[in-house]
N, CA, C, O and the ligand as a Tripos MOL2 file, in Angstrom:
@<TRIPOS>MOLECULE
protein
  305   303    77     0     0
PROTEIN
NO_CHARGES

@<TRIPOS>ATOM
      1 N          -3.9850    1.7950   12.0510 N.3       1 MET1
      2 CA         -4.5640    0.7010   11.2630 C.3       1 MET1
      3 C          -3.5720   -0.4680   11.2260 C.2       1 MET1
      4 O          -2.3880   -0.2910   10.9400 O.2       1 MET1
      5 N          -4.0850   -1.6580   11.5230 N.am      2 ILE2
      6 CA         -3.2470   -2.8510   11.5420 C.3       2 ILE2
      7 C          -3.2770   -3.5040   10.1570 C.2       2 ILE2
      8 O          -4.3140   -3.5420    9.4960 O.2       2 ILE2
      9 N          -2.1410   -4.0060    9.7410 N.am      3 CYS3
     10 CA         -2.0220   -4.6490    8.4340 C.3       3 CYS3
     11 C          -2.9430   -5.8600    8.3310 C.2       3 CYS3
     12 O          -2.9930   -6.6930    9.2360 O.2       3 CYS3
     13 N          -3.6720   -5.9500    7.2190 N.am      4 LEU4
     14 CA         -4.5920   -7.0650    7.0080 C.3       4 LEU4
     15 C          -3.8520   -8.3170    6.5530 C.2       4 LEU4
     16 O          -4.3970   -9.4210    6.5910 O.2       4 LEU4
     17 N          -2.6230   -8.1380    6.1290 N.am      5 SER5
     18 CA         -1.8710   -9.2700    5.5980 C.3       5 SER5
     19 C          -1.1740  -10.0450    6.7120 C.2       5 SER5
     20 O          -1.3800  -11.2510    6.8470 O.2       5 SER5
     21 N          -0.3540   -9.3680    7.5080 N.am      6 CYS6
     22 CA          0.3760  -10.0640    8.5740 C.3       6 CYS6
     23 C          -0.3200   -9.9070    9.9240 C.2       6 CYS6
     24 O           0.0380  -10.5790   10.8910 O.2       6 CYS6
     25 N          -1.3250   -9.0100    9.9890 N.am      7 LYS7
     26 CA         -2.1070   -8.7680   11.2050 C.3       7 LYS7
     27 C          -1.2320   -8.4200   12.3980 C.2       7 LYS7
     28 O          -1.5590   -8.7310   13.5430 O.2       7 LYS7
     29 N          -0.1420   -7.7840   12.1150 N.am      8 ASN8
     30 CA          0.8120   -7.4690   13.1740 C.3       8 ASN8
     31 C           1.3600   -6.0500   12.9980 C.2       8 ASN8
     32 O           1.3870   -5.2680   13.9480 O.2       8 ASN8
     33 N           1.7900   -5.7290   11.7970 N.am      9 GLY9
     34 CA          2.4350   -4.4490   11.5550 C.3       9 GLY9
     35 C           1.4420   -3.3100   11.4800 C.2       9 GLY9
     36 O           0.2520   -3.5180   11.2440 O.2       9 GLY9
     37 N           1.9450   -2.1020   11.6850 N.am     10 GLN10
     38 CA          1.1480   -0.8910   11.5390 C.3      10 GLN10
     39 C           1.2290   -0.4100   10.0950 C.2      10 GLN10
     40 O           2.2930   -0.4570    9.4770 O.2      10 GLN10
     41 N           0.1040    0.0510    9.5620 N.am     11 MET11
     42 CA          0.0990    0.6440    8.2340 C.3      11 MET11
     43 C           0.4580    2.1100    8.3670 C.2      11 MET11
     44 O          -0.1770    2.8440    9.1240 O.2      11 MET11
     45 N           1.4640    2.5340    7.6390 N.am     12 ILE12
     46 CA          1.8820    3.9250    7.7130 C.3      12 ILE12
     47 C           1.7670    4.5780    6.3390 C.2      12 ILE12
     48 O           1.8670    3.9160    5.3060 O.2      12 ILE12
     49 N           1.5560    5.8850    6.3530 N.am     13 GLU13
     50 CA          1.4580    6.6510    5.1110 C.3      13 GLU13
     51 C           2.7780    6.5710    4.3590 C.2      13 GLU13
     52 O           3.8480    6.7580    4.9370 O.2      13 GLU13
     53 N           2.6900    6.2970    3.0890 N.am     14 SER14
     54 CA          3.8980    6.2010    2.2930 C.3      14 SER14
     55 C           3.5590    6.5380    0.8460 C.2      14 SER14
     56 O           2.4110    6.8440    0.5210 O.2      14 SER14
     57 N           4.5540    6.4800   -0.0050 N.am     15 THR15
     58 CA          4.2970    6.5950   -1.4310 C.3      15 THR15
     59 C           4.9620    5.4160   -2.1210 C.2      15 THR15
     60 O           5.9310    4.8430   -1.6230 O.2      15 THR15
     61 N           4.4210    5.0730   -3.2710 N.am     16 ASN16
     62 CA          4.8980    3.9020   -3.9780 C.3      16 ASN16
     63 C           4.9940    4.2220   -5.4680 C.2      16 ASN16
     64 O           4.4060    5.1910   -5.9480 O.2      16 ASN16
     65 N           5.7240    3.4160   -6.1670 N.am     17 THR17
     66 CA          5.7580    3.5370   -7.6230 C.3      17 THR17
     67 C           4.8670    2.4400   -8.1950 C.2      17 THR17
     68 O           5.0580    1.2560   -7.9170 O.2      17 THR17
     69 N           3.8940    2.8540   -8.9980 N.am     18 TYR18
     70 CA          2.8800    1.9370   -9.5000 C.3      18 TYR18
     71 C           3.1900    1.5630  -10.9440 C.2      18 TYR18
     72 O           3.4010    2.4330  -11.7890 O.2      18 TYR18
     73 N           3.2150    0.2740  -11.2170 N.am     19 PHE19
     74 CA          3.4610   -0.2090  -12.5670 C.3      19 PHE19
     75 C           2.1660   -0.7460  -13.1510 C.2      19 PHE19
     76 O           1.4290   -1.4710  -12.4840 O.2      19 PHE19
     77 N           1.8940   -0.3900  -14.3900 N.am     20 ALA20
     78 CA          0.7000   -0.9050  -15.0470 C.3      20 ALA20
     79 C           1.0180   -1.1460  -16.5140 C.2      20 ALA20
     80 O           1.8950   -0.5040  -17.0900 O.2      20 ALA20
     81 N           0.2930   -2.0770  -17.1010 N.am     21 GLN21
     82 CA          0.4300   -2.3040  -18.5280 C.3      21 GLN21
     83 C          -0.8850   -1.9870  -19.1870 C.2      21 GLN21
     84 O          -1.8950   -2.6420  -18.9300 O.2      21 GLN21
     85 N          -0.8750   -0.9750  -20.0420 N.am     22 SER22
     86 CA         -2.0600   -0.6200  -20.7900 C.3      22 SER22
     87 C          -2.0390   -1.4060  -22.1000 C.2      22 SER22
     88 O          -1.1520   -2.2330  -22.3130 O.2      22 SER22
     89 N          -3.0080   -1.1520  -22.9740 N.am     23 ASN23
     90 CA         -3.1080   -1.9210  -24.2130 C.3      23 ASN23
     91 C          -1.8020   -1.9760  -24.9890 C.2      23 ASN23
     92 O          -1.3590   -3.0370  -25.4280 O.2      23 ASN23
     93 N          -1.2090   -0.8230  -25.1430 N.am     24 HIS24
     94 CA         -0.0770   -0.7430  -26.0530 C.3      24 HIS24
     95 C           1.1940   -0.2780  -25.3820 C.2      24 HIS24
     96 O           2.2260   -0.1680  -26.0430 O.2      24 HIS24
     97 N           1.1570    0.0010  -24.0870 N.am     25 CYS25
     98 CA          2.3750    0.5180  -23.4730 C.3      25 CYS25
     99 C           2.4620    0.1990  -21.9870 C.2      25 CYS25
    100 O           1.4950   -0.2280  -21.3550 O.2      25 CYS25
    101 N           3.6260    0.4190  -21.4700 N.am     26 TYR26
    102 CA          3.8700    0.2550  -20.0440 C.3      26 TYR26
    103 C           3.8030    1.6170  -19.3790 C.2      26 TYR26
    104 O           4.2820    2.6140  -19.9200 O.2      26 TYR26
    105 N           3.2080    1.6440  -18.2080 N.am     27 VAL27
    106 CA          3.0250    2.9000  -17.5040 C.3      27 VAL27
    107 C           3.6460    2.7950  -16.1170 C.2      27 VAL27
    108 O           3.4070    1.8400  -15.3780 O.2      27 VAL27
    109 N           4.4280    3.7780  -15.7940 N.am     28 ILE28
    110 CA          5.0240    3.8750  -14.4670 C.3      28 ILE28
    111 C           4.5260    5.1720  -13.8520 C.2      28 ILE28
    112 O           4.7180    6.2480  -14.4200 O.2      28 ILE28
    113 N           3.8900    5.0730  -12.6990 N.am     29 ILE29
    114 CA          3.4040    6.2680  -12.0090 C.3      29 ILE29
    115 C           4.1570    6.3900  -10.6840 C.2      29 ILE29
    116 O           4.0760    5.5200   -9.8170 O.2      29 ILE29
    117 N           4.8810    7.4780  -10.5580 N.am     30 GLU30
    118 CA          5.6840    7.6780   -9.3550 C.3      30 GLU30
    119 C           4.9140    8.4780   -8.3140 C.2      30 GLU30
    120 O           3.9820    9.2140   -8.6350 O.2      30 GLU30
    121 N           5.3220    8.3190   -7.0720 N.am     31 ASN31
    122 CA          4.7740    9.1070   -5.9520 C.3      31 ASN31
    123 C           3.2860    8.8670   -5.7380 C.2      31 ASN31
    124 O           2.5440    9.8050   -5.4440 O.2      31 ASN31
    125 N           2.8470    7.6330   -5.8810 N.am     32 VAL32
    126 CA          1.4460    7.3140   -5.6160 C.3      32 VAL32
    127 C           1.2680    7.1310   -4.1110 C.2      32 VAL32
    128 O           1.9510    6.3080   -3.5010 O.2      32 VAL32
    129 N           0.3450    7.9010   -3.5040 N.am     33 PRO33
    130 CA          0.1510    7.7330   -2.0610 C.3      33 PRO33
    131 C          -0.4420    6.3710   -1.7320 C.2      33 PRO33
    132 O          -1.3400    5.8940   -2.4260 O.2      33 PRO33
    133 N           0.0560    5.7540   -0.6870 N.am     34 CYS34
    134 CA         -0.4350    4.4410   -0.2920 C.3      34 CYS34
    135 C          -0.2280    4.2670    1.2000 C.2      34 CYS34
    136 O           0.3850    5.1040    1.8630 O.2      34 CYS34
    137 N          -0.7460    3.1760    1.7080 N.am     35 LEU35
    138 CA         -0.4560    2.7590    3.0750 C.3      35 LEU35
    139 C           0.4600    1.5570    2.9840 C.2      35 LEU35
    140 O           0.1930    0.6130    2.2400 O.2      35 LEU35
    141 N           1.5310    1.5970    3.7380 N.am     36 LYS36
    142 CA          2.4940    0.4980    3.6740 C.3      36 LYS36
    143 C           2.6990   -0.0870    5.0610 C.2      36 LYS36
    144 O           2.8350    0.6410    6.0440 O.2      36 LYS36
    145 N           2.7180   -1.4100    5.1260 N.am     37 CYS37
    146 CA          2.9480   -2.0900    6.4010 C.3      37 CYS37
    147 C           4.4340   -1.9810    6.7480 C.2      37 CYS37
    148 O           5.3050   -2.3080    5.9420 O.2      37 CYS37
    149 N           4.6970   -1.5130    7.9680 N.am     38 GLU38
    150 CA          6.0950   -1.3440    8.3470 C.3      38 GLU38
    151 C           6.7480   -2.6910    8.6540 C.2      38 GLU38
    152 O           7.9700   -2.7780    8.7770 O.2      38 GLU38
    153 N           5.9530   -3.7150    8.7740 N.am     39 GLN39
    154 CA          6.5010   -5.0270    9.0980 C.3      39 GLN39
    155 C           6.7340   -5.8840    7.8460 C.2      39 GLN39
    156 O           7.8470   -6.3540    7.6110 O.2      39 GLN39
    157 N           5.6770   -6.0860    7.0420 N.am     40 CYS40
    158 CA          5.8160   -7.0120    5.9090 C.3      40 CYS40
    159 C           5.9180   -6.2830    4.5740 C.2      40 CYS40
    160 O           6.2060   -6.9040    3.5510 O.2      40 CYS40
    161 N           5.6830   -4.9580    4.5730 N.am     41 GLY41
    162 CA          5.8340   -4.1950    3.3480 C.3      41 GLY41
    163 C           4.6320   -4.2430    2.4280 C.2      41 GLY41
    164 O           4.6790   -3.7020    1.3230 O.2      41 GLY41
    165 N           3.5580   -4.8800    2.8590 N.am     42 GLU42
    166 CA          2.3240   -4.9220    2.0700 C.3      42 GLU42
    167 C           1.8200   -3.4940    1.8450 C.2      42 GLU42
    168 O           1.8420   -2.6730    2.7620 O.2      42 GLU42
    169 N           1.3680   -3.2030    0.6220 N.am     43 THR43
    170 CA          0.8550   -1.8600    0.3510 C.3      43 THR43
    171 C          -0.6130   -1.9170   -0.0370 C.2      43 THR43
    172 O          -1.0680   -2.8650   -0.6770 O.2      43 THR43
    173 N          -1.3400   -0.8870    0.3610 N.am     44 TYR44
    174 CA         -2.7480   -0.7430    0.0140 C.3      44 TYR44
    175 C          -2.9660    0.6160   -0.6010 C.2      44 TYR44
    176 O          -2.3810    1.6090   -0.1670 O.2      44 TYR44
    177 N          -3.8180    0.6610   -1.6230 N.am     45 TYR45
    178 CA         -4.2020    1.9350   -2.2220 C.3      45 TYR45
    179 C          -5.6460    2.2220   -1.8560 C.2      45 TYR45
    180 O          -6.4970    1.3340   -1.8840 O.2      45 TYR45
    181 N          -5.9080    3.4710   -1.5140 N.am     46 ARG46
    182 CA         -7.2940    3.8630   -1.2530 C.3      46 ARG46
    183 C          -8.0850    3.8580   -2.5620 C.2      46 ARG46
    184 O          -7.5210    3.9740   -3.6500 O.2      46 ARG46
    185 N          -9.4080    3.7200   -2.4270 N.am     47 ALA47
    186 CA        -10.2750    3.6850   -3.6130 C.3      47 ALA47
    187 C         -10.1220    4.9510   -4.4340 C.2      47 ALA47
    188 O         -10.1110    4.9000   -5.6640 O.2      47 ALA47
    189 N         -10.0020    6.1000   -3.7520 N.am     48 SER48
    190 CA         -9.8790    7.3650   -4.4800 C.3      48 SER48
    191 C          -8.5800    7.4010   -5.2820 C.2      48 SER48
    192 O          -8.5310    7.9770   -6.3690 O.2      48 SER48
    193 N          -7.5280    6.7830   -4.7400 N.am     49 VAL49
    194 CA         -6.2540    6.7410   -5.4430 C.3      49 VAL49
    195 C          -6.3550    5.8210   -6.6560 C.2      49 VAL49
    196 O          -5.8300    6.1340   -7.7250 O.2      49 VAL49
    197 N          -7.0280    4.6910   -6.4870 N.am     50 LEU50
    198 CA         -7.1910    3.7510   -7.6010 C.3      50 LEU50
    199 C          -7.9990    4.3860   -8.7330 C.2      50 LEU50
    200 O          -7.7260    4.1510   -9.9100 O.2      50 LEU50
    201 N          -9.0110    5.2030   -8.3560 N.am     51 GLU51
    202 CA         -9.7870    5.9050   -9.3780 C.3      51 GLU51
    203 C          -8.9020    6.8510  -10.1700 C.2      51 GLU51
    204 O          -8.9990    6.9450  -11.3940 O.2      51 GLU51
    205 N          -8.0290    7.5560   -9.4390 N.am     52 LYS52
    206 CA         -7.1260    8.4960  -10.1000 C.3      52 LYS52
    207 C          -6.1550    7.7590  -11.0250 C.2      52 LYS52
    208 O          -5.8390    8.2340  -12.1160 O.2      52 LYS52
    209 N          -5.6960    6.6110  -10.5800 N.am     53 ILE53
    210 CA         -4.8060    5.8110  -11.4240 C.3      53 ILE53
    211 C          -5.5330    5.4170  -12.7120 C.2      53 ILE53
    212 O          -4.9500    5.4590  -13.7950 O.2      53 ILE53
    213 N          -6.8050    5.0350  -12.5920 N.am     54 ASP54
    214 CA         -7.6010    4.7000  -13.7860 C.3      54 ASP54
    215 C          -7.6660    5.8780  -14.7430 C.2      54 ASP54
    216 O          -7.5340    5.7190  -15.9560 O.2      54 ASP54
    217 N          -7.8750    7.0820  -14.1690 N.am     55 GLU55
    218 CA         -7.9370    8.2850  -15.0010 C.3      55 GLU55
    219 C          -6.6160    8.5160  -15.7260 C.2      55 GLU55
    220 O          -6.5860    8.8590  -16.9080 O.2      55 GLU55
    221 N          -5.5250    8.3210  -14.9880 N.am     56 ILE56
    222 CA         -4.2030    8.5230  -15.5890 C.3      56 ILE56
    223 C          -4.0020    7.5170  -16.7210 C.2      56 ILE56
    224 O          -3.4970    7.8720  -17.7860 O.2      56 ILE56
    225 N          -4.3960    6.2680  -16.4920 N.am     57 LEU57
    226 CA         -4.2190    5.2370  -17.5150 C.3      57 LEU57
    227 C          -5.0760    5.5360  -18.7420 C.2      57 LEU57
    228 O          -4.6610    5.2750  -19.8710 O.2      57 LEU57
    229 N          -6.2910    6.0940  -18.5150 N.am     58 ASP58
    230 CA         -7.1270    6.4930  -19.6470 C.3      58 ASP58
    231 C          -6.4170    7.5430  -20.4830 C.2      58 ASP58
    232 O          -6.4310    7.4820  -21.7120 O.2      58 ASP58
    233 N          -5.7940    8.5090  -19.8120 N.am     59 GLY59
    234 CA         -5.0840    9.5690  -20.5050 C.3      59 GLY59
    235 C          -3.8940    9.0370  -21.2770 C.2      59 GLY59
    236 O          -3.5650    9.5400  -22.3520 O.2      59 GLY59
    237 N          -3.2550    8.0240  -20.7320 N.am     60 VAL60
    238 CA         -2.0560    7.4730  -21.3510 C.3      60 VAL60
    239 C          -2.3810    6.8050  -22.6930 C.2      60 VAL60
    240 O          -1.5330    6.7360  -23.5820 O.2      60 VAL60
    241 N          -3.6180    6.3140  -22.8270 N.am     61 LYS61
    242 CA         -4.0050    5.6410  -24.0720 C.3      61 LYS61
    243 C          -3.8760    6.5640  -25.2810 C.2      61 LYS61
    244 O          -3.7450    6.1030  -26.4150 O.2      61 LYS61
    245 N          -3.9160    7.8880  -25.0250 N.am     62 LYS62
    246 CA         -3.8040    8.8400  -26.1240 C.3      62 LYS62
    247 C          -2.3610    9.0590  -26.5380 C.2      62 LYS62
    248 O          -2.0870    9.6230  -27.5970 O.2      62 LYS62
    249 N          -1.4370    8.6070  -25.6920 N.am     63 LEU63
    250 CA         -0.0270    8.7910  -26.0100 C.3      63 LEU63
    251 C           0.4260    7.7470  -27.0200 C.2      63 LEU63
    252 O          -0.1580    6.6700  -27.1380 O.2      63 LEU63
    253 N           1.4650    8.0910  -27.7290 N.am     64 THR64
    254 CA          1.9890    7.1350  -28.6930 C.3      64 THR64
    255 C           3.2350    6.4220  -28.1600 C.2      64 THR64
    256 O           3.7030    5.4400  -28.7380 O.2      64 THR64
    257 N           3.7610    6.9410  -27.0430 N.am     65 ASP65
    258 CA          4.9600    6.3250  -26.4860 C.3      65 ASP65
    259 C           4.6790    4.9060  -25.9990 C.2      65 ASP65
    260 O           3.5710    4.5830  -25.5700 O.2      65 ASP65
    261 N           5.6860    4.0910  -26.0770 N.am     66 ARG66
    262 CA          5.5480    2.7150  -25.5930 C.3      66 ARG66
    263 C           5.6890    2.6450  -24.0790 C.2      66 ARG66
    264 O           5.1330    1.7600  -23.4280 O.2      66 ARG66
    265 N           6.4290    3.5780  -23.5400 N.am     67 VAL67
    266 CA          6.6310    3.6230  -22.0920 C.3      67 VAL67
    267 C           6.3010    5.0280  -21.6060 C.2      67 VAL67
    268 O           6.8280    6.0120  -22.1260 O.2      67 VAL67
    269 N           5.4330    5.1170  -20.6150 N.am     68 ALA68
    270 CA          5.0670    6.4120  -20.0730 C.3      68 ALA68
    271 C           5.4290    6.4500  -18.5960 C.2      68 ALA68
    272 O           5.0840    5.5480  -17.8330 O.2      68 ALA68
    273 N           6.1220    7.4960  -18.2120 N.am     69 ILE69
    274 CA          6.4510    7.6790  -16.8050 C.3      69 ILE69
    275 C           5.7330    8.9270  -16.3280 C.2      69 ILE69
    276 O           6.0090   10.0320  -16.7950 O.2      69 ILE69
    277 N           4.8080    8.7420  -15.3930 N.am     70 MET70
    278 CA          3.9830    9.8390  -14.9090 C.3      70 MET70
    279 C           4.3400   10.1110  -13.4600 C.2      70 MET70
    280 O           4.9240    9.2670  -12.7800 O.2      70 MET70
    281 N           3.9810   11.3060  -12.9960 N.am     71 ASP71
    282 CA          4.0900   11.6290  -11.5840 C.3      71 ASP71
    283 C           2.6820   11.8400  -11.0590 C.2      71 ASP71
    284 O           1.9590   12.7110  -11.5440 O.2      71 ASP71
    285 N           2.2870   11.0450  -10.0640 N.am     72 PHE72
    286 CA          0.9130   11.1060   -9.5420 C.3      72 PHE72
    287 C           0.5420   12.5280   -9.1300 C.2      72 PHE72
    288 O          -0.5910   12.9590   -9.3440 O.2      72 PHE72
    289 N           1.4850   13.2550   -8.5440 N.am     73 ARG73
    290 CA          1.1970   14.5850   -8.0290 C.3      73 ARG73
    291 C           0.9340   15.5640   -9.1620 C.2      73 ARG73
    292 O           0.1590   16.5050   -8.9890 O.2      73 ARG73
    293 N           1.5610   15.3660  -10.3200 N.am     74 ASN74
    294 CA          1.3740   16.2730  -11.4410 C.3      74 ASN74
    295 C           0.1810   15.8740  -12.2980 C.2      74 ASN74
    296 O          -0.3470   16.6900  -13.0540 O.2      74 ASN74
    297 N          -0.2450   14.6190  -12.1810 N.am     75 ALA75
    298 CA         -1.3180   14.1110  -13.0390 C.3      75 ALA75
    299 C          -2.6860   14.3930  -12.4630 C.2      75 ALA75
    300 O          -3.6880   14.1130  -13.1210 O.2      75 ALA75
    301 N          -2.7700   14.9350  -11.2650 N.am     76 ALA76
    302 CA         -4.0510   15.1510  -10.5920 C.3      76 ALA76
    303 C          -4.8730   16.2090  -11.3210 C.2      76 ALA76
    304 O          -5.9860   16.5260  -10.9000 O.2      76 ALA76
    305 ZN          1.9620   -6.5130    7.3040 Zn       77 ZN77
@<TRIPOS>BOND
     1     1     2 1
     2     2     3 1
     3     3     4 2
     4     3     5 am
     5     5     6 1
     6     6     7 1
     7     7     8 2
     8     7     9 am
     9     9    10 1
    10    10    11 1
    11    11    12 2
    12    11    13 am
    13    13    14 1
    14    14    15 1
    15    15    16 2
    16    15    17 am
    17    17    18 1
    18    18    19 1
    19    19    20 2
    20    19    21 am
    21    21    22 1
    22    22    23 1
    23    23    24 2
    24    23    25 am
    25    25    26 1
    26    26    27 1
    27    27    28 2
    28    27    29 am
    29    29    30 1
    30    30    31 1
    31    31    32 2
    32    31    33 am
    33    33    34 1
    34    34    35 1
    35    35    36 2
    36    35    37 am
    37    37    38 1
    38    38    39 1
    39    39    40 2
    40    39    41 am
    41    41    42 1
    42    42    43 1
    43    43    44 2
    44    43    45 am
    45    45    46 1
    46    46    47 1
    47    47    48 2
    48    47    49 am
    49    49    50 1
    50    50    51 1
    51    51    52 2
    52    51    53 am
    53    53    54 1
    54    54    55 1
    55    55    56 2
    56    55    57 am
    57    57    58 1
    58    58    59 1
    59    59    60 2
    60    59    61 am
    61    61    62 1
    62    62    63 1
    63    63    64 2
    64    63    65 am
    65    65    66 1
    66    66    67 1
    67    67    68 2
    68    67    69 am
    69    69    70 1
    70    70    71 1
    71    71    72 2
    72    71    73 am
    73    73    74 1
    74    74    75 1
    75    75    76 2
    76    75    77 am
    77    77    78 1
    78    78    79 1
    79    79    80 2
    80    79    81 am
    81    81    82 1
    82    82    83 1
    83    83    84 2
    84    83    85 am
    85    85    86 1
    86    86    87 1
    87    87    88 2
    88    87    89 am
    89    89    90 1
    90    90    91 1
    91    91    92 2
    92    91    93 am
    93    93    94 1
    94    94    95 1
    95    95    96 2
    96    95    97 am
    97    97    98 1
    98    98    99 1
    99    99   100 2
   100    99   101 am
   101   101   102 1
   102   102   103 1
   103   103   104 2
   104   103   105 am
   105   105   106 1
   106   106   107 1
   107   107   108 2
   108   107   109 am
   109   109   110 1
   110   110   111 1
   111   111   112 2
   112   111   113 am
   113   113   114 1
   114   114   115 1
   115   115   116 2
   116   115   117 am
   117   117   118 1
   118   118   119 1
   119   119   120 2
   120   119   121 am
   121   121   122 1
   122   122   123 1
   123   123   124 2
   124   123   125 am
   125   125   126 1
   126   126   127 1
   127   127   128 2
   128   127   129 am
   129   129   130 1
   130   130   131 1
   131   131   132 2
   132   131   133 am
   133   133   134 1
   134   134   135 1
   135   135   136 2
   136   135   137 am
   137   137   138 1
   138   138   139 1
   139   139   140 2
   140   139   141 am
   141   141   142 1
   142   142   143 1
   143   143   144 2
   144   143   145 am
   145   145   146 1
   146   146   147 1
   147   147   148 2
   148   147   149 am
   149   149   150 1
   150   150   151 1
   151   151   152 2
   152   151   153 am
   153   153   154 1
   154   154   155 1
   155   155   156 2
   156   155   157 am
   157   157   158 1
   158   158   159 1
   159   159   160 2
   160   159   161 am
   161   161   162 1
   162   162   163 1
   163   163   164 2
   164   163   165 am
   165   165   166 1
   166   166   167 1
   167   167   168 2
   168   167   169 am
   169   169   170 1
   170   170   171 1
   171   171   172 2
   172   171   173 am
   173   173   174 1
   174   174   175 1
   175   175   176 2
   176   175   177 am
   177   177   178 1
   178   178   179 1
   179   179   180 2
   180   179   181 am
   181   181   182 1
   182   182   183 1
   183   183   184 2
   184   183   185 am
   185   185   186 1
   186   186   187 1
   187   187   188 2
   188   187   189 am
   189   189   190 1
   190   190   191 1
   191   191   192 2
   192   191   193 am
   193   193   194 1
   194   194   195 1
   195   195   196 2
   196   195   197 am
   197   197   198 1
   198   198   199 1
   199   199   200 2
   200   199   201 am
   201   201   202 1
   202   202   203 1
   203   203   204 2
   204   203   205 am
   205   205   206 1
   206   206   207 1
   207   207   208 2
   208   207   209 am
   209   209   210 1
   210   210   211 1
   211   211   212 2
   212   211   213 am
   213   213   214 1
   214   214   215 1
   215   215   216 2
   216   215   217 am
   217   217   218 1
   218   218   219 1
   219   219   220 2
   220   219   221 am
   221   221   222 1
   222   222   223 1
   223   223   224 2
   224   223   225 am
   225   225   226 1
   226   226   227 1
   227   227   228 2
   228   227   229 am
   229   229   230 1
   230   230   231 1
   231   231   232 2
   232   231   233 am
   233   233   234 1
   234   234   235 1
   235   235   236 2
   236   235   237 am
   237   237   238 1
   238   238   239 1
   239   239   240 2
   240   239   241 am
   241   241   242 1
   242   242   243 1
   243   243   244 2
   244   243   245 am
   245   245   246 1
   246   246   247 1
   247   247   248 2
   248   247   249 am
   249   249   250 1
   250   250   251 1
   251   251   252 2
   252   251   253 am
   253   253   254 1
   254   254   255 1
   255   255   256 2
   256   255   257 am
   257   257   258 1
   258   258   259 1
   259   259   260 2
   260   259   261 am
   261   261   262 1
   262   262   263 1
   263   263   264 2
   264   263   265 am
   265   265   266 1
   266   266   267 1
   267   267   268 2
   268   267   269 am
   269   269   270 1
   270   270   271 1
   271   271   272 2
   272   271   273 am
   273   273   274 1
   274   274   275 1
   275   275   276 2
   276   275   277 am
   277   277   278 1
   278   278   279 1
   279   279   280 2
   280   279   281 am
   281   281   282 1
   282   282   283 1
   283   283   284 2
   284   283   285 am
   285   285   286 1
   286   286   287 1
   287   287   288 2
   288   287   289 am
   289   289   290 1
   290   290   291 1
   291   291   292 2
   292   291   293 am
   293   293   294 1
   294   294   295 1
   295   295   296 2
   296   295   297 am
   297   297   298 1
   298   298   299 1
   299   299   300 2
   300   299   301 am
   301   301   302 1
   302   302   303 1
   303   303   304 2
@<TRIPOS>SUBSTRUCTURE
     1 MET1         2 RESIDUE 1 A MET
     2 ILE2         6 RESIDUE 1 A ILE
     3 CYS3        10 RESIDUE 1 A CYS
     4 LEU4        14 RESIDUE 1 A LEU
     5 SER5        18 RESIDUE 1 A SER
     6 CYS6        22 RESIDUE 1 A CYS
     7 LYS7        26 RESIDUE 1 A LYS
     8 ASN8        30 RESIDUE 1 A ASN
     9 GLY9        34 RESIDUE 1 A GLY
    10 GLN10       38 RESIDUE 1 A GLN
    11 MET11       42 RESIDUE 1 A MET
    12 ILE12       46 RESIDUE 1 A ILE
    13 GLU13       50 RESIDUE 1 A GLU
    14 SER14       54 RESIDUE 1 A SER
    15 THR15       58 RESIDUE 1 A THR
    16 ASN16       62 RESIDUE 1 A ASN
    17 THR17       66 RESIDUE 1 A THR
    18 TYR18       70 RESIDUE 1 A TYR
    19 PHE19       74 RESIDUE 1 A PHE
    20 ALA20       78 RESIDUE 1 A ALA
    21 GLN21       82 RESIDUE 1 A GLN
    22 SER22       86 RESIDUE 1 A SER
    23 ASN23       90 RESIDUE 1 A ASN
    24 HIS24       94 RESIDUE 1 A HIS
    25 CYS25       98 RESIDUE 1 A CYS
    26 TYR26      102 RESIDUE 1 A TYR
    27 VAL27      106 RESIDUE 1 A VAL
    28 ILE28      110 RESIDUE 1 A ILE
    29 ILE29      114 RESIDUE 1 A ILE
    30 GLU30      118 RESIDUE 1 A GLU
    31 ASN31      122 RESIDUE 1 A ASN
    32 VAL32      126 RESIDUE 1 A VAL
    33 PRO33      130 RESIDUE 1 A PRO
    34 CYS34      134 RESIDUE 1 A CYS
    35 LEU35      138 RESIDUE 1 A LEU
    36 LYS36      142 RESIDUE 1 A LYS
    37 CYS37      146 RESIDUE 1 A CYS
    38 GLU38      150 RESIDUE 1 A GLU
    39 GLN39      154 RESIDUE 1 A GLN
    40 CYS40      158 RESIDUE 1 A CYS
    41 GLY41      162 RESIDUE 1 A GLY
    42 GLU42      166 RESIDUE 1 A GLU
    43 THR43      170 RESIDUE 1 A THR
    44 TYR44      174 RESIDUE 1 A TYR
    45 TYR45      178 RESIDUE 1 A TYR
    46 ARG46      182 RESIDUE 1 A ARG
    47 ALA47      186 RESIDUE 1 A ALA
    48 SER48      190 RESIDUE 1 A SER
    49 VAL49      194 RESIDUE 1 A VAL
    50 LEU50      198 RESIDUE 1 A LEU
    51 GLU51      202 RESIDUE 1 A GLU
    52 LYS52      206 RESIDUE 1 A LYS
    53 ILE53      210 RESIDUE 1 A ILE
    54 ASP54      214 RESIDUE 1 A ASP
    55 GLU55      218 RESIDUE 1 A GLU
    56 ILE56      222 RESIDUE 1 A ILE
    57 LEU57      226 RESIDUE 1 A LEU
    58 ASP58      230 RESIDUE 1 A ASP
    59 GLY59      234 RESIDUE 1 A GLY
    60 VAL60      238 RESIDUE 1 A VAL
    61 LYS61      242 RESIDUE 1 A LYS
    62 LYS62      246 RESIDUE 1 A LYS
    63 LEU63      250 RESIDUE 1 A LEU
    64 THR64      254 RESIDUE 1 A THR
    65 ASP65      258 RESIDUE 1 A ASP
    66 ARG66      262 RESIDUE 1 A ARG
    67 VAL67      266 RESIDUE 1 A VAL
    68 ALA68      270 RESIDUE 1 A ALA
    69 ILE69      274 RESIDUE 1 A ILE
    70 MET70      278 RESIDUE 1 A MET
    71 ASP71      282 RESIDUE 1 A ASP
    72 PHE72      286 RESIDUE 1 A PHE
    73 ARG73      290 RESIDUE 1 A ARG
    74 ASN74      294 RESIDUE 1 A ASN
    75 ALA75      298 RESIDUE 1 A ALA
    76 ALA76      302 RESIDUE 1 A ALA
    77 ZN77       305 GROUP 0 **** ****
């Protein structure tokens, strides 16, 4: 798959750390699978991964911590 951003680099399987801000806290999700361009570093998340991130963020709303650090692999 060719990168849609630079239209030059190859997209390779990788993992990324995803940052999100929920209503009351900051969420860091580690080891999120993504495709990363080896040339420009652009990252893409699959729809199924984005859905899972939404689920994780929904779960985080029940936490009282201001900062939550999750692991994508454990949150599945
Ligand atoms: Zn690129």
